[in-house]
C-alpha positions in Angstrom: 0.0 0.0 0.0 1.5 3.3 -1.0 -0.4 5.4 1.5 -3.6 6.0 3.5 -5.7 9.0 4.1 -8.9 9.9 5.9 -11.4 12.4 4.6 -14.8 13.5 5.8 -18.0 13.4 3.6 -17.2 16.8 2.1 -13.8 15.6 0.9 -11.7 17.5 3.4 -8.5 15.6 4.2 -8.3 15.0 8.0 -5.2 12.9 7.9 -2.7 11.7 5.3 0.2 9.2 5.7 2.4 8.3 2.7 4.4 5.1 3.1 6.0 5.5 -0.4 7.0 8.4 -2.6 4.6 7.7 -5.4 1.6 9.7 -4.0 1.2 13.1 -5.7 -1.4 15.7 -4.9 -3.5 14.9 -7.9 -4.2 11.5 -6.4 -6.3 13.2 -3.6 -7.9 15.6 -6.1 -9.0 12.6 -8.3 -10.6 10.9 -5.3 -12.6 14.0 -4.4 -13.6 14.9 -7.9 -14.3 11.5 -9.5 -15.4 9.4 -6.5 -16.8 11.7 -3.9 -18.4 14.1 -6.4 -18.8 12.2 -9.6 -21.6 14.4 -10.9 -19.4 17.5 -11.2 -16.7 15.4 -12.8 -19.2 13.9 -15.3 -20.3 17.4 -16.2 -16.7 18.5 -16.9 -16.1 15.4 -19.0 -19.4 16.0 -20.9 -18.3 19.5 -21.6 -14.9 18.3 -22.8 -16.6 15.7 -25.1 -18.8 18.4 -26.5 -15.7 20.6 -27.3 -13.4 17.8 -28.6 -15.6 14.9 -29.7 -16.0 11.6 -28.0 -12.4 11.1 -27.0 -12.6 13.0 -23.7 -13.5 10.1 -21.4 -11.2 7.2 -20.5 -12.4 3.7 -20.1 -11.2 3.5 -16.4 -12.8 6.7 -15.2 -15.2 4.6 -13.1 -18.1 7.1 -13.0 -21.5 6.2 -11.6 -20.4 3.4 -9.3 -20.4 2.9 -5.6 -17.9 0.0 -5.5 -15.5 -0.1 -2.5 -12.5 -0.3 -4.9 -12.0 2.0 -7.8 -9.1 2.4 -10.3 -8.3 5.7 -11.9 -5.4 5.5 -14.2 -2.6 3.5 -12.4 -3.9 4.3 -8.9 -6.3 1.9 -7.1 -8.4 3.3 -4.3 -9.7 1.0 -1.5 -12.5 2.8 0.5 -14.1 1.9 3.8 -16.8 4.3 5.1 -17.3 4.5 8.9 -19.8 7.0 10.3 -18.9 10.4 8.8 -15.4 9.6 7.4 -13.8 7.6 4.6 -10.7 5.6 5.3 -9.0 5.2 2.0 -6.0 3.1 1.0 -3.9 3.9 -2.1 -2.0 1.3 -4.1 -0.2 1.5 -7.5 0.7 -1.2 -10.0 -0.7 -4.5 -11.1 -0.4 -6.1 -7.7 -2.9 -3.8 -6.1 -5.9 -5.8 -7.3 -4.4 -9.1 -6.2 -3.8 -7.8 -2.7 -7.2 -6.1 -2.4 -8.5 -8.3 0.5 -5.3 -7.7 2.5 -5.8 -4.0 1.9 -9.4 -4.0 3.1 -8.4 -6.0 6.2 -5.8 -3.4 7.0 -8.3 -0.6 6.7 -10.7 -2.5 9.0 -7.9 -2.7 11.6 -7.3 1.0 11.3 -11.0 1.6 12.2 -10.8 -0.8 15.0 -7.7 0.8 16.5 -9.3 4.2 16.4 -12.3 2.8 18.3 -10.0 1.2 20.9 -7.8 4.3 21.4 -10.3 7.2 21.0 -13.7 5.5 21.6 -14.9 6.2 18.1 -13.8 6.6 14.5 -15.4 9.8 13.4 -14.3 13.3 12.3 -14.2 14.8 15.8 -12.2 12.0 17.3 -9.7 12.1 14.5 -9.3 15.8 14.6 -8.7 15.7 18.4 -6.2 12.8 18.3 -4.4 13.1 15.0 -1.0 13.2 16.6 -1.5 9.8 18.3 -3.1 8.5 15.1 0.0 9.4 13.1 2.0 7.4 15.6 -0.3 4.4 15.3 -0.1 4.5 11.5 3.7 4.6 11.6 3.8 1.5 13.8 1.2 -0.7 12.0 2.7 -0.3 8.5 6.3 -0.1 7.3 7.0 0.8 3.6 3.5 -0.2 2.7 3.5 -3.6 4.3 1.2 -4.1 7.3 2.9 -5.0 10.6 1.5 -5.5 14.1 -2.1 -4.3 14.3 -3.2 -5.9 17.6 -4.4 -3.1 19.9 -3.5 -5.0 23.0 0.2 -5.1 21.8 0.3 -1.5 20.6 -1.0 -0.2 23.9 2.1 -1.6 25.7 4.4 0.9 24.0 2.1 3.6 22.5 0.7 5.6 25.4 -0.1 9.2 26.1 3.0 10.8 27.4 2.6 12.7 30.7 3.8 16.3 31.0 4.6 15.9 34.8 8.0 14.2 34.3 9.8 17.5 34.7 8.5 17.9 38.2 9.9 14.6 39.4 13.1 14.2 41.4 16.3 12.8 39.9 15.8 9.4 41.5 12.2 9.2 40.3 13.3 10.2 36.8 16.0 7.5 36.8 13.5 4.9 38.1 11.0 5.9 35.4 13.6 5.6 32.7 14.5 2.1 33.9 10.8 1.1 33.9 10.3 2.6 30.4 13.4 0.6 29.1 12.1 -2.6 30.7 8.7 -2.1 29.1 10.3 -1.4 25.7 12.2 -4.7 26.0 9.1 -6.6 26.9 7.2 -5.0 24.0 9.9 -6.0 21.6 9.8 -9.6 22.8 6.0 -9.6 22.5 6.0 -8.2 18.9 8.5 -10.8 17.7 6.9 -13.7 19.5 4.3 -16.1 17.9 1.6 -14.6 20.2 1.8 -10.9 19.5 -1.6 -10.0 21.1 -0.7 -11.3 24.6 2.3 -10.4 26.8 3.9 -12.9 29.1 3.9 -12.8 32.9 0.2 -12.0 33.4 -1.1 -13.0 36.8 -4.5 -12.8 38.5 -5.7 -13.8 41.9 -9.0 -15.0 40.4 -9.0 -16.4 36.9 -12.2 -15.7 35.0 -13.5 -16.1 31.5 -16.7 -14.4 30.2 -18.2 -15.5 26.9 -21.1 -13.5 25.4 -23.1 -14.5 22.3 -24.9 -11.4 21.0 -27.3 -11.7 18.1 -29.3 -9.0 16.2 -32.4 -10.2 14.4 -33.4 -8.6 11.1 -37.0 -9.3 10.0 -39.6 -8.2 7.5 -43.0 -9.8 8.0 -46.2 -9.3 6.1 -49.5 -8.3 7.8 -50.7 -11.9 7.5 -47.7 -13.2 9.4 -45.6 -14.5 6.5 -41.9 -14.0 6.9 -40.6 -12.1 3.8 -37.0 -11.7 4.9 -35.1 -12.8 8.0 -31.5 -13.2 9.1 -29.4 -13.1 12.2 -26.1 -11.2 12.6 -24.2 -12.5 15.5 -20.9 -12.2 17.3 -19.1 -14.0 20.2 -17.4 -11.5 22.6 -14.9 -12.6 25.2 -13.4 -11.0 28.3 -10.5 -13.0 29.8 -8.6 -12.4 33.0 -6.3 -15.4 33.0 -2.7 -15.9 34.3 0.1 -17.2 32.1 -0.4 -18.3 28.5 -3.6 -20.4 28.5 -5.0 -22.3 25.6 -8.8 -22.0 25.2 -11.2 -24.2 23.2 -14.8 -23.4 22.3 -17.2 -25.9 20.8 -20.5 -24.8 19.2 -23.5 -26.7 18.0 -22.8 -25.9 14.4 -23.6 -28.5 11.7 -20.1 -28.7 10.2 -18.6 -29.4 13.6 -21.0 -32.2 14.3 -20.2 -33.8 10.9 -16.5 -33.8 11.8 -17.2 -35.3 15.2 -19.3 -38.1 13.7 -16.4 -38.9 11.3 -13.7 -38.9 14.0 -15.6 -40.6 16.8 -17.7 -43.0 14.7 -21.0 -41.9 16.2 -24.0 -43.9 15.0 -25.9 -42.3 12.1 -29.3 -42.5 13.9 -27.8 -40.9 17.1 -26.4 -38.0 15.0 -29.8 -37.6 13.2 -31.6 -37.2 16.5 -29.4 -34.2 17.3 -29.7 -32.8 13.7 -32.6 -30.5 14.5 -30.4 -28.8 17.2 -27.6 -28.0 14.7 -27.3 -24.7 12.8 -25.6 -23.4 9.7 -23.1 -20.6 10.3 -22.2 -18.4 7.3 -19.7 -15.6 6.7 -17.4 -16.6 9.7 -14.9 -13.9 10.6 -12.3 -14.8 13.3 -10.0 -12.9 15.5 -6.3 -13.3 14.5 -5.7 -15.3 17.7 -7.8 -18.3 16.4 -5.9 -21.2 14.9 -7.6 -21.6 11.6 -6.0 -24.9 10.8 -7.5 -26.4 13.9 -10.9 -25.1 13.0 -10.7 -26.3 9.4 -9.8 -29.9 10.6 -11.9 -30.3 13.8 -14.3 -27.3 13.7 -13.2 -26.3 17.2 -12.3 -22.7 17.9 -8.9 -23.0 19.6 -6.8 -19.9 20.6 -4.6 -18.2 23.1 -6.7 -15.1 24.0 -5.6 -11.5 24.4 -5.9 -10.0 27.8 -9.2 -8.3 28.4 -12.1 -7.8 26.1 -12.1 -8.8 22.4 -14.4 -10.1 19.6 -13.7 -13.8 19.0 -15.9 -14.5 15.9 -18.6 -12.9 13.8 -21.2 -14.9 11.9 -24.5 -14.8 10.0 -27.5 -17.3 10.1 -30.2 -17.2 7.4 -32.1 -20.5 7.9 -34.3 -22.0 10.7 -34.5 -18.8 12.7 -36.7 -18.8 15.9 -38.4 -15.4 16.1 -38.8 -14.0 19.6 -42.1 -12.1 18.8 -45.1 -12.2 16.5 -47.2 -9.1 15.9 -50.5 -9.0 14.0 -51.8 -5.5 13.2 -55.2 -4.6 11.9 -55.9 -1.0 10.6 -59.4 0.0 9.6 -60.6 3.3 8.2 -63.9 4.6 9.6 -64.8 7.5 7.3 -62.4 10.2 6.4 -61.4 11.3 9.9 -61.1 8.2 12.0 -58.8 5.1 12.1 -59.0 2.1 14.3 -55.7 0.3 15.1 -55.6 -3.1 16.8 -52.3 -4.8 17.5 -51.9 -8.3 18.9 -48.4 -8.8 20.3 -47.2 -12.2 21.4 -43.9 -13.5 22.8 -42.8 -16.8 21.3 -39.8 -17.8 23.5 -40.0 -20.0 26.6 -41.9 -19.1 29.8 -38.7 -18.9 31.8 -37.2 -16.2 29.5 -38.1 -12.5 30.1 -37.5 -9.7 27.5 -36.5 -6.3 28.7 -37.2 -2.8 27.4 -39.6 -3.8 24.5 -40.5 -0.8 22.3 -43.2 -1.0 19.6 -43.4 2.0 17.2 -46.7 2.2 15.3 -46.8 4.9 12.5 -49.9 7.1 12.1 -51.0 9.4 9.3 -49.5 12.9 9.0 -52.9 14.6 9.7 -53.4 12.9 13.1 -54.9 15.4 15.6 -55.1 13.1 18.6 -55.2 9.4 19.6 -56.9 7.4 22.3 -54.8 4.4 23.2 -55.6 1.4 25.5 -53.1 -1.4 26.2 -53.4 -4.6 28.3 -49.8 -4.1 29.7 -47.1 -1.4 29.5 -47.6 2.2 28.6 -48.5 3.7 25.2 -49.0 7.3 24.0 -49.2 9.3 20.8 -45.9 11.1 19.9 -46.7 13.9 17.4 -43.1 14.8 16.5 -42.5 11.2 15.4 -45.9 10.6 13.9 -46.4 7.4 15.7 -47.8 5.5 18.7 -45.1 4.5 21.1 -45.7 1.4 23.2 -43.3 0.6 26.0 -43.2 -2.7 27.8 -40.6 -2.9 30.5 -40.7 -6.7 31.0 -42.4 -9.4 28.9 -42.3 -13.0 29.9 -42.5 -15.9 27.4 -45.8 -17.2 25.9 -47.6 -14.0 26.8 -50.1 -12.1 24.6 -50.7 -8.4 24.8 -53.2 -6.1 23.0 -53.3 -2.5 21.9 -56.4 -0.7 20.8 -56.2 2.8 19.5 -58.6 5.3 17.9 -56.9 7.8 15.6 -58.7 11.2 15.0 -57.6 12.9 11.8 -57.8 16.7 11.3 -60.4 18.0 8.8 -58.9 19.2 5.6 -60.3 20.7 2.3 -57.8 18.6 0.3 -58.9 15.5 -1.5 -58.6 12.4 0.6 -55.5 10.5 -0.5 -54.9 6.8 0.5 -52.5 6.5 3.4 -49.4 4.5 2.6 -48.9 2.7 5.9 -45.2 2.3 7.0 -44.3 -0.9 8.8 -44.4 -1.3 12.6 -41.0 -1.4 14.2 -40.1 -3.4 17.3 -37.0 -3.0 19.5 -36.1 -5.4 22.3 -33.5 -7.2 24.4 -34.0 -10.8 25.3 -31.3 -12.2 27.6 -30.4 -15.9 27.6 -32.1 -16.5 24.2 -30.6 -16.8 20.7 -32.8 -16.6 17.6 -30.3 -18.8 15.6 -30.3 -21.5 18.3 -26.5 -21.2 18.7 -25.2 -22.8 22.0 -21.8 -23.3 23.5 -21.2 -27.0 23.9 -18.0 -26.6 25.9 -15.5 -23.9 27.0 -12.1 -25.5 28.0 -9.1 -23.7 29.5 -5.7 -25.4 29.6 -2.6 -23.9 31.2 0.7 -25.3 32.5 -0.1 -24.1 36.0 -3.4 -26.0 36.0 -5.3 -23.4 38.0 -9.1 -23.1 38.6 -11.1 -21.0 36.3 -14.5 -19.4 36.7 -16.5 -19.6 33.4 -19.4 -17.4 32.5 -21.5 -18.0 29.4 -24.3 -15.5 28.5 -26.6 -15.0 25.6 -28.4 -11.9 24.3 -30.9 -11.5 21.4 -31.8 -8.0 20.3 -33.4 -6.2 17.4 -31.3 -5.2 14.4 -29.6 -1.9 15.0 -27.8 0.0 12.2 -27.7 -3.0 9.9 -31.4 -3.9 9.9 -34.6 -3.9 11.9 -37.5 -6.0 13.1 -40.5 -4.7 11.1 -44.0 -5.9 10.4 -46.1 -4.5 7.5 -49.6 -3.2 8.1 -50.9 -3.9 4.6 
């Protein structure tokens, strides 16, 4: 990679780091004019074609496309948008396209490091921490080749320098210099070891492992209860406080893992078929760099030496055999030109021992709504004029319960012709602890270490409505 730069949505350069000397100013100008603002560039090309014939536009201009990778001349742009900024990598030559996936992985690591160090990767955070970000970019890439990108390792030798050193005594300054030199030696050993994301010598009085499976359900359902689209975006998060250099193994109830176990152990076919309904298909698996991929490919067991603290172990997607946590049946009837009747039947589908927290149902109403009379069997509901909706809040909802909402919508009188109301879908937001829509479960969580100490293990599950990447919606018509 020849360089990397970060721009906001207007095209202002917030940060630029050139790893090689083949980045000229026109490279940034071409990105702003032909990628961020292609309409203006297209107008200029059309004018040039009108003046000089059809020879003005080159084949690789790349107009009218939103692809994450674009090639203009000999320069290849790899773009990753996060919030209100674009993180853009630049590469030249024929090898740029062959190394595209490595480039996008590097850009993802840059976004992750910004989040770990500054709390967010947006324009304000980058403007306020650009000095530290330059230091990070110098460490994670050398002459265009990615180096160590593990935030746990970088934090051992890239820290905010204190301005109080000048007030310390001479002995304290010497002691601080010795400690800094020792930390530098340990950091160098860690970076050159096989486990760059974890330093040696960690010790805890109480060894603990937390494993959280968090799933976001995205749903589009018709008014008759037919599922039009559904999928689950999930991730396994871990928080480890373990001494030494432990080796962890996590087994899941995925279908591929069960097939491998049947082949290795010779389990009877009928016994495996009885458990087949409990197995799930995991797609688009993305692992943390600490996972030993060869072990997963051969035995379908996630084996790794974890970083210290909190990290994301794996991300996945499930599209089949999804267990929906809620079912909602809406009925909207028009009574004349000034009244609407809304009836909503809301039912929880999970087990009776499971309880959902902070359930929010948003029911859209017409633009000309003057007031609304709402009655609910549980929770609280009210008309919110600024959002043009009825908002139904349910603090706690146990499994296999059925709730009702009845509302009378009064519309304002108008001299305009009555137009049919296009009813937006009803949106549901929720959090359901100890429940997974995909059915994913942890079969085992093993911790092996030379010291053979006792470990406290915690496994938790959380199912929530899709946020940012989707939603849980039910159509009214």
